[in-house]
N, CA, C and O atoms as CSV, one atom per row, in Angstrom:
chain,resi,resn,atom,element,x,y,z
A,1,VAL,N,N,10.876,-0.220,20.781
A,1,VAL,CA,C,9.493,0.222,20.883
A,1,VAL,C,C,8.932,-0.293,22.205
A,1,VAL,O,O,8.984,-1.495,22.466
A,2,PRO,N,N,8.405,0.582,23.031
A,2,PRO,CA,C,7.817,0.140,24.300
A,2,PRO,C,C,6.622,-0.790,24.076
A,2,PRO,O,O,5.930,-0.699,23.062
A,3,MET,N,N,6.395,-1.676,25.033
A,3,MET,CA,C,5.279,-2.614,24.926
A,3,MET,C,C,3.960,-1.852,24.803
A,3,MET,O,O,3.725,-0.884,25.526
A,4,GLY,N,N,3.108,-2.292,23.889
A,4,GLY,CA,C,1.822,-1.651,23.688
A,4,GLY,C,C,1.845,-0.566,22.635
A,4,GLY,O,O,0.792,-0.056,22.251
A,5,GLU,N,N,3.039,-0.200,22.156
A,5,GLU,CA,C,3.145,0.806,21.104
A,5,GLU,C,C,3.652,0.149,19.830
A,5,GLU,O,O,4.579,-0.660,19.867
A,6,ALA,N,N,3.045,0.495,18.711
A,6,ALA,CA,C,3.431,-0.083,17.432
A,6,ALA,C,C,4.446,0.819,16.745
A,6,ALA,O,O,4.361,2.044,16.832
A,7,ALA,N,N,5.406,0.204,16.062
A,7,ALA,CA,C,6.344,0.953,15.231
A,7,ALA,C,C,5.669,1.177,13.880
A,7,ALA,O,O,5.362,0.220,13.169
A,8,VAL,N,N,5.438,2.443,13.529
A,8,VAL,CA,C,4.694,2.783,12.321
A,8,VAL,C,C,5.553,3.678,11.429
A,8,VAL,O,O,6.190,4.617,11.907
A,9,ALA,N,N,5.564,3.376,10.125
A,9,ALA,CA,C,6.287,4.204,9.153
A,9,ALA,C,C,5.578,4.108,7.812
A,9,ALA,O,O,4.923,3.109,7.515
A,10,THR,N,N,5.711,5.150,7.008
A,10,THR,CA,C,5.200,5.102,5.641
A,10,THR,C,C,6.385,4.966,4.694
A,10,THR,O,O,7.443,5.553,4.919
A,11,VAL,N,N,6.197,4.186,3.635
A,11,VAL,CA,C,7.235,3.991,2.620
A,11,VAL,C,C,6.587,4.031,1.243
A,11,VAL,O,O,5.433,3.639,1.073
A,12,ARG,N,N,7.342,4.508,0.270
A,12,ARG,CA,C,6.871,4.532,-1.107
A,12,ARG,C,C,7.597,3.405,-1.848
A,12,ARG,O,O,8.823,3.405,-1.958
A,13,LEU,N,N,6.814,2.446,-2.353
A,13,LEU,CA,C,7.355,1.283,-3.061
A,13,LEU,C,C,6.637,1.133,-4.398
A,13,LEU,O,O,5.521,1.627,-4.560
A,14,PRO,N,N,7.268,0.456,-5.355
A,14,PRO,CA,C,6.562,0.207,-6.615
A,14,PRO,C,C,5.411,-0.773,-6.403
A,14,PRO,O,O,5.560,-1.784,-5.716
A,15,HIS,N,N,4.263,-0.461,-7.002
A,15,HIS,CA,C,3.108,-1.361,-6.909
A,15,HIS,C,C,3.468,-2.683,-7.583
A,15,HIS,O,O,4.039,-2.670,-8.673
A,16,PRO,N,N,3.149,-3.832,-6.964
A,16,PRO,CA,C,3.537,-5.120,-7.525
A,16,PRO,C,C,3.004,-5.380,-8.941
A,16,PRO,O,O,3.652,-6.084,-9.716
A,17,ARG,N,N,1.851,-4.835,-9.288
A,17,ARG,CA,C,1.295,-5.087,-10.625
A,17,ARG,C,C,1.728,-4.046,-11.640
A,17,ARG,O,O,2.112,-4.386,-12.759
A,18,THR,N,N,1.667,-2.776,-11.252
A,18,THR,CA,C,1.900,-1.702,-12.220
A,18,THR,C,C,3.316,-1.146,-12.206
A,18,THR,O,O,3.773,-0.593,-13.206
A,19,GLY,N,N,4.014,-1.286,-11.084
A,19,GLY,CA,C,5.343,-0.709,-10.960
A,19,GLY,C,C,5.332,0.767,-10.592
A,19,GLY,O,O,6.390,1.352,-10.358
A,20,GLU,N,N,4.148,1.379,-10.536
A,20,GLU,CA,C,4.030,2.790,-10.168
A,20,GLU,C,C,4.300,2.960,-8.670
A,20,GLU,O,O,3.914,2.100,-7.878
A,21,PRO,N,N,4.957,4.056,-8.269
A,21,PRO,CA,C,5.195,4.272,-6.842
A,21,PRO,C,C,3.885,4.476,-6.081
A,21,PRO,O,O,3.024,5.253,-6.493
A,22,VAL,N,N,3.757,3.766,-4.973
A,22,VAL,CA,C,2.546,3.811,-4.147
A,22,VAL,C,C,2.976,3.916,-2.686
A,22,VAL,O,O,4.016,3.383,-2.298
A,23,LEU,N,N,2.177,4.600,-1.887
A,23,LEU,CA,C,2.462,4.752,-0.471
A,23,LEU,C,C,1.941,3.536,0.298
A,23,LEU,O,O,0.779,3.152,0.162
A,24,TYR,N,N,2.817,2.941,1.104
A,24,TYR,CA,C,2.466,1.799,1.945
A,24,TYR,C,C,2.722,2.171,3.399
A,24,TYR,O,O,3.482,3.094,3.692
A,25,LEU,N,N,2.086,1.450,4.296
A,25,LEU,CA,C,2.234,1.660,5.721
A,25,LEU,C,C,2.913,0.426,6.316
A,25,LEU,O,O,2.487,-0.702,6.068
A,26,LEU,N,N,3.967,0.643,7.097
A,26,LEU,CA,C,4.622,-0.442,7.822
A,26,LEU,C,C,4.230,-0.336,9.284
A,26,LEU,O,O,4.495,0.677,9.931
A,27,VAL,N,N,3.601,-1.374,9.804
A,27,VAL,CA,C,3.210,-1.420,11.208
A,27,VAL,C,C,3.832,-2.669,11.810
A,27,VAL,O,O,3.446,-3.787,11.467
A,28,ASP,N,N,4.796,-2.481,12.709
A,28,ASP,CA,C,5.522,-3.608,13.317
A,28,ASP,C,C,6.018,-4.593,12.258
A,28,ASP,O,O,5.835,-5.803,12.400
A,29,ASN,N,N,6.639,-4.080,11.206
A,29,ASN,CA,C,7.230,-4.861,10.110
A,29,ASN,C,C,6.202,-5.624,9.277
A,29,ASN,O,O,6.562,-6.589,8.602
A,30,VAL,N,N,4.948,-5.222,9.306
A,30,VAL,CA,C,3.909,-5.780,8.442
A,30,VAL,C,C,3.538,-4.709,7.417
A,30,VAL,O,O,3.233,-3.574,7.783
A,31,VAL,N,N,3.565,-5.074,6.127
A,31,VAL,CA,C,3.269,-4.120,5.057
A,31,VAL,C,C,1.760,-4.032,4.858
A,31,VAL,O,O,1.075,-5.049,4.748
A,32,HIS,N,N,1.252,-2.795,4.814
A,32,HIS,CA,C,-0.168,-2.541,4.557
A,32,HIS,C,C,-0.295,-1.668,3.316
A,32,HIS,O,O,0.390,-0.653,3.189
A,33,GLU,N,N,-1.172,-2.066,2.403
A,33,GLU,CA,C,-1.473,-1.228,1.246
A,33,GLU,C,C,-2.504,-0.192,1.675
A,33,GLU,O,O,-3.497,-0.530,2.319
A,34,LEU,N,N,-2.271,1.065,1.320
A,34,LEU,CA,C,-3.208,2.137,1.644
A,34,LEU,C,C,-4.092,2.410,0.431
A,34,LEU,O,O,-3.594,2.616,-0.675
A,35,GLN,N,N,-5.397,2.410,0.646
A,35,GLN,CA,C,-6.348,2.686,-0.424
A,35,GLN,C,C,-7.327,3.746,0.050
A,35,GLN,O,O,-7.877,3.666,1.148
A,36,ARG,N,N,-7.530,4.739,-0.803
A,36,ARG,CA,C,-8.518,5.782,-0.510
A,36,ARG,C,C,-9.866,5.309,-1.046
A,36,ARG,O,O,-9.994,4.985,-2.226
A,37,VAL,N,N,-10.857,5.273,-0.179
A,37,VAL,CA,C,-12.193,4.820,-0.551
A,37,VAL,C,C,-13.122,6.023,-0.538
A,37,VAL,O,O,-13.279,6.693,0.483
A,38,ALA,N,N,-13.737,6.289,-1.689
A,38,ALA,CA,C,-14.687,7.398,-1.804
A,38,ALA,C,C,-15.840,6.910,-2.670
A,38,ALA,O,O,-15.741,6.892,-3.897
A,39,ASP,N,N,-16.930,6.517,-2.026
A,39,ASP,CA,C,-18.073,5.944,-2.737
A,39,ASP,C,C,-18.864,7.011,-3.489
A,39,ASP,O,O,-19.139,6.866,-4.680
A,40,THR,N,N,-19.223,8.066,-2.796
A,40,THR,CA,C,-19.998,9.133,-3.436
A,40,THR,C,C,-19.422,10.484,-3.042
A,40,THR,O,O,-18.982,10.659,-1.906
A,41,PRO,N,N,-19.418,11.437,-3.960
A,41,PRO,CA,C,-18.870,12.750,-3.621
A,41,PRO,C,C,-19.737,13.522,-2.623
A,41,PRO,O,O,-19.258,14.473,-2.005
A,42,ALA,N,N,-21.007,13.129,-2.454
A,42,ALA,CA,C,-21.913,13.856,-1.563
A,42,ALA,C,C,-21.908,13.311,-0.134
A,42,ALA,O,O,-22.562,13.887,0.736
A,43,GLY,N,N,-21.189,12.219,0.132
A,43,GLY,CA,C,-21.207,11.609,1.449
A,43,GLY,C,C,-20.311,12.318,2.438
A,43,GLY,O,O,-19.459,13.119,2.053
A,44,SER,N,N,-20.506,12.019,3.733
A,44,SER,CA,C,-19.643,12.547,4.784
A,44,SER,C,C,-19.669,11.565,5.958
A,44,SER,O,O,-20.562,10.725,6.069
A,45,TRP,N,N,-18.661,11.696,6.834
A,45,TRP,CA,C,-18.541,10.851,8.013
A,45,TRP,C,C,-18.485,11.725,9.247
A,45,TRP,O,O,-17.865,12.789,9.231
A,46,LEU,N,N,-19.131,11.283,10.321
A,46,LEU,CA,C,-18.994,11.934,11.624
A,46,LEU,C,C,-17.967,11.141,12.421
A,46,LEU,O,O,-18.177,9.969,12.732
A,47,LEU,N,N,-16.854,11.796,12.748
A,47,LEU,CA,C,-15.771,11.160,13.496
A,47,LEU,C,C,-15.538,11.948,14.776
A,47,LEU,O,O,-15.012,13.061,14.752
A,48,ALA,N,N,-15.936,11.353,15.890
A,48,ALA,CA,C,-15.854,12.024,17.194
A,48,ALA,C,C,-16.589,13.358,17.110
A,48,ALA,O,O,-17.805,13.378,16.920
A,49,ASP,N,N,-15.875,14.466,17.249
A,49,ASP,CA,C,-16.511,15.784,17.207
A,49,ASP,C,C,-16.259,16.517,15.899
A,49,ASP,O,O,-16.402,17.738,15.840
A,50,SER,N,N,-15.881,15.785,14.842
A,50,SER,CA,C,-15.591,16.445,13.567
A,50,SER,C,C,-16.302,15.724,12.422
A,50,SER,O,O,-16.767,14.593,12.562
A,51,VAL,N,N,-16.369,16.415,11.294
A,51,VAL,CA,C,-17.015,15.873,10.103
A,51,VAL,C,C,-15.991,15.771,8.987
A,51,VAL,O,O,-15.324,16.751,8.656
A,52,GLN,N,N,-15.866,14.579,8.405
A,52,GLN,CA,C,-15.030,14.380,7.213
A,52,GLN,C,C,-15.927,14.672,6.019
A,52,GLN,O,O,-16.745,13.832,5.642
A,53,GLN,N,N,-15.786,15.861,5.412
A,53,GLN,CA,C,-16.761,16.362,4.459
A,53,GLN,C,C,-16.781,15.642,3.119
A,53,GLN,O,O,-17.848,15.504,2.521
A,54,ASP,N,N,-15.631,15.177,2.628
A,54,ASP,CA,C,-15.652,14.576,1.281
A,54,ASP,C,C,-16.121,13.121,1.297
A,54,ASP,O,O,-16.296,12.527,0.234
A,55,GLY,N,N,-16.327,12.541,2.466
A,55,GLY,CA,C,-16.849,11.182,2.564
A,55,GLY,C,C,-15.820,10.102,2.299
A,55,GLY,O,O,-16.159,8.918,2.309
A,56,ALA,N,N,-14.571,10.479,2.061
A,56,ALA,CA,C,-13.528,9.501,1.775
A,56,ALA,C,C,-12.850,9.053,3.066
A,56,ALA,O,O,-12.835,9.782,4.058
A,57,PHE,N,N,-12.296,7.857,3.041
A,57,PHE,CA,C,-11.483,7.390,4.147
A,57,PHE,C,C,-10.366,6.521,3.595
A,57,PHE,O,O,-10.446,6.033,2.467
A,58,ILE,N,N,-9.334,6.330,4.388
A,58,ILE,CA,C,-8.176,5.538,3.988
A,58,ILE,C,C,-8.281,4.175,4.660
A,58,ILE,O,O,-8.468,4.075,5.873
A,59,LEU,N,N,-8.158,3.127,3.848
A,59,LEU,CA,C,-8.221,1.755,4.329
A,59,LEU,C,C,-6.826,1.147,4.233
A,59,LEU,O,O,-6.202,1.197,3.173
A,60,ALA,N,N,-6.329,0.573,5.330
A,60,ALA,CA,C,-5.022,-0.086,5.359
A,60,ALA,C,C,-5.239,-1.590,5.396
A,60,ALA,O,O,-5.803,-2.124,6.351
A,61,THR,N,N,-4.783,-2.274,4.339
A,61,THR,CA,C,-4.971,-3.716,4.207
A,61,THR,C,C,-3.616,-4.409,4.229
A,61,THR,O,O,-2.746,-4.062,3.430
A,62,PRO,N,N,-3.406,-5.386,5.127
A,62,PRO,CA,C,-2.124,-6.102,5.126
A,62,PRO,C,C,-1.937,-6.874,3.827
A,62,PRO,O,O,-2.872,-7.490,3.316
A,63,ILE,N,N,-0.716,-6.832,3.300
A,63,ILE,CA,C,-0.407,-7.609,2.084
A,63,ILE,C,C,0.869,-8.414,2.311
A,63,ILE,O,O,1.681,-8.088,3.177
A,64,ASP,N,N,1.027,-9.452,1.531
A,64,ASP,CA,C,2.201,-10.304,1.627
A,64,ASP,C,C,3.372,-9.624,0.921
A,64,ASP,O,O,3.256,-9.311,-0.264
A,65,PRO,N,N,4.489,-9.382,1.595
A,65,PRO,CA,C,5.623,-8.718,0.960
A,65,PRO,C,C,6.232,-9.537,-0.185
A,65,PRO,O,O,6.998,-8.999,-0.985
A,66,CYS,N,N,5.904,-10.814,-0.270
A,66,CYS,CA,C,6.388,-11.639,-1.384
A,66,CYS,C,C,5.883,-11.114,-2.730
A,66,CYS,O,O,6.488,-11.395,-3.765
A,67,LEU,N,N,4.793,-10.362,-2.729
A,67,LEU,CA,C,4.274,-9.805,-3.983
A,67,LEU,C,C,5.283,-8.878,-4.641
A,67,LEU,O,O,5.335,-8.804,-5.868
A,68,PHE,N,N,6.088,-8.166,-3.851
A,68,PHE,CA,C,7.100,-7.275,-4.409
A,68,PHE,C,C,8.218,-8.074,-5.079
A,68,PHE,O,O,8.719,-7.688,-6.135
A,69,VAL,N,N,8.602,-9.180,-4.461
A,69,VAL,CA,C,9.638,-10.042,-5.024
A,69,VAL,C,C,9.111,-10.750,-6.265
A,69,VAL,O,O,9.837,-10.901,-7.248
A,70,LEU,N,N,7.867,-11.181,-6.231
A,70,LEU,CA,C,7.265,-11.880,-7.356
A,70,LEU,C,C,7.293,-11.032,-8.618
A,70,LEU,O,O,7.595,-11.550,-9.694
A,71,LYS,N,N,6.990,-9.751,-8.518
A,71,LYS,CA,C,7.022,-8.841,-9.664
A,71,LYS,C,C,8.419,-8.809,-10.279
A,71,LYS,O,O,8.567,-8.874,-11.499
A,72,LYS,N,N,9.443,-8.708,-9.428
A,72,LYS,CA,C,10.830,-8.675,-9.910
A,72,LYS,C,C,11.195,-9.989,-10.595
A,72,LYS,O,O,11.845,-9.977,-11.640
A,73,LEU,N,N,10.787,-11.114,-10.026
A,73,LEU,CA,C,11.086,-12.415,-10.625
A,73,LEU,C,C,10.420,-12.578,-11.995
A,73,LEU,O,O,11.027,-13.105,-12.927
A,74,ILE,N,N,9.180,-12.126,-12.108
A,74,ILE,CA,C,8.465,-12.207,-13.391
A,74,ILE,C,C,9.147,-11.332,-14.431
A,74,ILE,O,O,9.323,-11.755,-15.574
A,75,ASP,N,N,9.531,-10.126,-14.054
A,75,ASP,CA,C,10.218,-9.224,-14.982
A,75,ASP,C,C,11.552,-9.812,-15.432
A,75,ASP,O,O,11.895,-9.740,-16.613
A,76,ASP,N,N,12.311,-10.395,-14.494
A,76,ASP,CA,C,13.597,-11.006,-14.842
A,76,ASP,C,C,13.415,-12.194,-15.772
A,76,ASP,O,O,14.224,-12.406,-16.675
A,77,ARG,N,N,12.369,-12.965,-15.560
A,77,ARG,CA,C,12.110,-14.122,-16.417
A,77,ARG,C,C,11.790,-13.668,-17.842
A,77,ARG,O,O,12.250,-14.272,-18.811
A,78,ARG,N,N,11.000,-12.603,-17.960
A,78,ARG,CA,C,10.677,-12.068,-19.285
A,78,ARG,C,C,11.927,-11.573,-19.991
A,78,ARG,O,O,12.100,-11.791,-21.190
A,79,SER,N,N,12.806,-10.900,-19.236
A,79,SER,CA,C,14.061,-10.411,-19.813
A,79,SER,C,C,14.941,-11.565,-20.266
A,79,SER,O,O,15.571,-11.493,-21.321
A,80,ALA,N,N,14.985,-12.629,-19.474
A,80,ALA,CA,C,15.806,-13.790,-19.824
A,80,ALA,C,C,15.290,-14.457,-21.103
A,80,ALA,O,O,16.084,-14.915,-21.926
A,81,ARG,N,N,13.993,-14.513,-21.270
A,81,ARG,CA,C,13.416,-15.108,-22.486
A,81,ARG,C,C,13.768,-14.300,-23.729
A,81,ARG,O,O,13.912,-14.855,-24.818
A,82,ARG,N,N,13.905,-12.970,-23.559
A,82,ARG,CA,C,14.273,-12.108,-24.687
A,82,ARG,C,C,15.770,-12.108,-24.906
A,82,ARG,O,O,16.255,-11.589,-25.911
A,83,GLY,N,N,16.515,-12.696,-23.956
A,83,GLY,CA,C,17.955,-12.765,-24.093
A,83,GLY,C,C,18.684,-11.542,-23.594
A,83,GLY,O,O,19.864,-11.362,-23.896
A,84,SER,N,N,18.008,-10.694,-22.837
A,84,SER,CA,C,18.667,-9.513,-22.278
A,84,SER,C,C,18.482,-9.517,-20.763
A,84,SER,O,O,17.409,-9.838,-20.252
A,85,TYR,N,N,19.544,-9.156,-20.063
A,85,TYR,CA,C,19.498,-9.084,-18.611
A,85,TYR,C,C,19.736,-7.650,-18.168
A,85,TYR,O,O,20.528,-6.924,-18.769
A,86,THR,N,N,19.029,-7.247,-17.092
A,86,THR,CA,C,19.220,-5.885,-16.566
A,86,THR,C,C,19.827,-5.942,-15.201
A,86,THR,O,O,20.066,-4.901,-14.588
């Protein structure tokens, strides 16, 4: 990656709490959770020369990748207590 340019990719990973597949953003090997924010259906945003009519925007928040490992460790511990391993 040339200096000044970020390596960006989207990946679908299981959510650490629910296990449901969720879209995440990788920016220079930092994981960001993507969240759609829509406060009111009647709102809108002016962005440069365009209007975002539904008023929603996407927020990218950095998260610790250890959360993905933690979910797996908790699940394995529960399985071990029941006497079954997957």
